[in-house]
N, C-alpha and C positions, 0 to 999 in steps of 0.2 A: 685235463677235466677235474678226474678226480682227487687231484692233489687239492684244486680249485674249491672245491667241496669241501677238502677238510681243513681248508682255510676260514671258509664260511663257517661251517660248525666250531672251531677255533674263537673265532670273534664273538657266536652266541654264545661261549660258557665264559668268556674274559668275567662274566658278573659273577656266577659260580663259583670261577676260581679263589677269586676275592671277596667271597662271602665270610661274613664272621660271626660267631656268636656273643650276645651281649654278655655272657657269663664266662665264654674263654673266647681268646683269639683264635681262628682255626686259619693256619698258614699252607702254603703251597704244598709243602710234606706231605700233611693232614689231607688237603684236597686231593691228591694223586694215591693217596695210601700208601707211603711210604715209610719203612720203616728205619729209625736211625738216623744220624747225623746225614743225608745224603748232600754231598758237595757239587756234581755233575754227575747228566745220567747221557748217553749214546747211544739210540735207538735205531735200530735199522730195521726196516719192513723189506721181506724178500717175498716177489712170487713164488709160487711152487714149481720146482723143477719138470718140464714137460715129458708126457710118455712115462713118469715114474710111477711104478706101485706102489713107495711109500711114500711117508711125506717129509720132502727132501728142500733144502733151498734152491731157487732156482734164480735169476735174476735181479739182480739189485731193483728196488722200487724208490723207496726216501731213504732220506736219514734226517733223523730229528734230534735235536741238541739242546738240554734245557741246565742253565748254570744257577745255584742256590747261594743266599747269602748264609750266614750263619744262624739267621734267626727263622731261617728255613721257608721263607718267602723266596717269589724266581729274582732273580736278575738279567736272564735274559734266557731268548727260546728262538730256534732257529728251525727253519724245514727246509730240505735240500731234495732235489728230484733227483731220477738215478744217472743222468749226466754231469751233478754237482753241483746244477745251480739254483741258487737262492731263491724258494718261493717267497716266504717270510723271514725276518726276523723282529722276534718284540724285544724290547728294551723296557725293563721297570723299573722303577723309582718307588722306595718304601720311605716312612716315616714314622718310628713309637711302632713297628709290627703291623703296619696297615701298609699295601699297596695303593701308593695316592696317585701313581701317574703311571702309563705304559706307551712305549711310542714306538710304534708299527711300520716298517718298512716293507712294502707290499709289491711283489712283482706286477706289472702291468697295471696296477695302481695306484701309484705313491704314496707318501707318506700320513700317517693319520696322527693322533695324538688322542690317549683316551683320559680325562681328567676323573677322578673317582671321590665322591663326596661320602660323608659319614655323621650319621648322630654322635652325640656325645656320648653314647654307650658304643660304638665301635661298628654299629649295622649299618650298612652300603642302602644310600637312599639315592644315589644319581649317578649315573655316568653321561659327560658331556663330551662330545667327538666331533673333533677339529679336525680339518682336512688339511693339505699340502700348504693353503694360503692363511691357514690361521684362520678359516673362517669355519664357523658352526656348521657342522654338517649334518649331526644328530642329535638327539637327547635319549636316555633312558631312566625313566622314575623307577623305584624300586617300593615293593610294597613287603614287609616283612613277618614273620611268623612273631613270634612269643620270646624263640630263640636268635632273633634277628636276622635269619635265613633267609634269604629272597623268597618268595612265595608267587611275586606277579612284579613283572617287568612290561614297563609300557612305554613303547618308542615313537618320537615325533620328527619330523623334520624341523628345518631351520625354522621354517614360520610357525608351528608347533600343531601342524596340523597331524594328525592322528595317523603312523605308519600299519603298525601292529602291537599284538601284547602278545608276551607269554607268561604261561601258568605252572607253576611248579611244584611237586610234591613231594614230601620226604616220608622216608620210613622212621620208627623210632631209634635209631641207630644214626640219623642222620642223612643218610644214602639218599638221593636223587633217585625216585624209582618212576615220577611220570612227567612230562613236561610235556605241553601241547603250545603251538600254535595258532594264533587266532588272528583271523582277519578284521578289519574297521567296525564291520560290521557284526562282531563276534561270532560270526562262524568258523567255526575248524577248518585249518589249514592241512596242519599236520601233528602227527601226536607220536610221541619217542615213550617205550616203556624201558625198566631197566631193571637187570635183576642180579644178584651179588652171591659170593659164597661168601661162608663164616667169615671169612678173615677181610673180608672188603672189598674184595678185588669183583670188577666188572664180570661175570659170565654171560650175559647175554643182555642184546638188546634188539628192541623192533621198532620198524617204523612205518605210519599207517598214514594213509591217506583222508581226505573230508570224510567220507565214504566210510570211515574206521576201516578198511581193507589193507591187510598188512602188504609193504612192497616191498619190504628188504626187514631179511631179520639175517642177525651176528651172531654168534656165539664165540666164545672163549675157552683155552685151555691153556694154564700156566704150570708153568717151572718154576721152582723159587731158590732164591740163595740161602745161604744162616740167616739171614737177618729176617727173612719171610718178605723179604722184594722179588717180583718175578724178573726171570734173567731169559726166559723163551715166552714166547706167546705164541700159539697156534688160532689164526683165525676162521672160521664155518660162516660160509654166506650160504643161504637156506640149506646148512646141514652138509655142505659140499665144501671141503678142506680149500684155503683161497690163498692164506698168506702167514708167514713166519715172522715173527720178531723175537729181534734177538737184544737184548742189552747190556753195556758195559757200565758201571757203575763205581763211584769211584765217592768217599766219606772223608768228613771232618775227621780229624785223629782228637 
């Protein structure tokens, strides 16, 4: 169930991942706050060891794999569960430095295709989502700020009925610091707050319900390689250590 929730988060984040500036295109390296010419990442998540007095790796929880082209955009992304069963796999197609299509193979949900549309300056305008039969499933219209970053994502079904909308706030460095999920009547359903360190790494996120009550709080501690990319991350839930993530990073020469 938790991995399925992670899939939902990934799908909600797709438009943020391919967002770009009218002044400078933002690629997947920058969206993931990666330094250097990263070719691939293998990210392994472990639950904490039981009955351990220190923070140590326990049972395998999941494995994520990321593959980038030399322009810094995603080529492929995949998530596997603890039994090495594929949960989802995304295949990306780029043109002139912009991601224009993503084909998503999802466990128990089938195949979806995301088609991204931009304006003449390279700012995201819309995302059309098609099901395995090639029929429109839903679409997302984007409104951007002066830098071309999406600040509102409005979701409609195939019959143009409003499903929900997402509003996004950024800090002066372009990091997303707030995301609100709103119902069709514009009432708040969920709100997410994000904090970053001085290197742009996410160090805290909070999830609140419609009553603005915090229902989940996560914080992170990192260890970095010589290029400044994290190789180990410890996740805390409500200040209690919960999971350890490790990375193997391959760079282009």
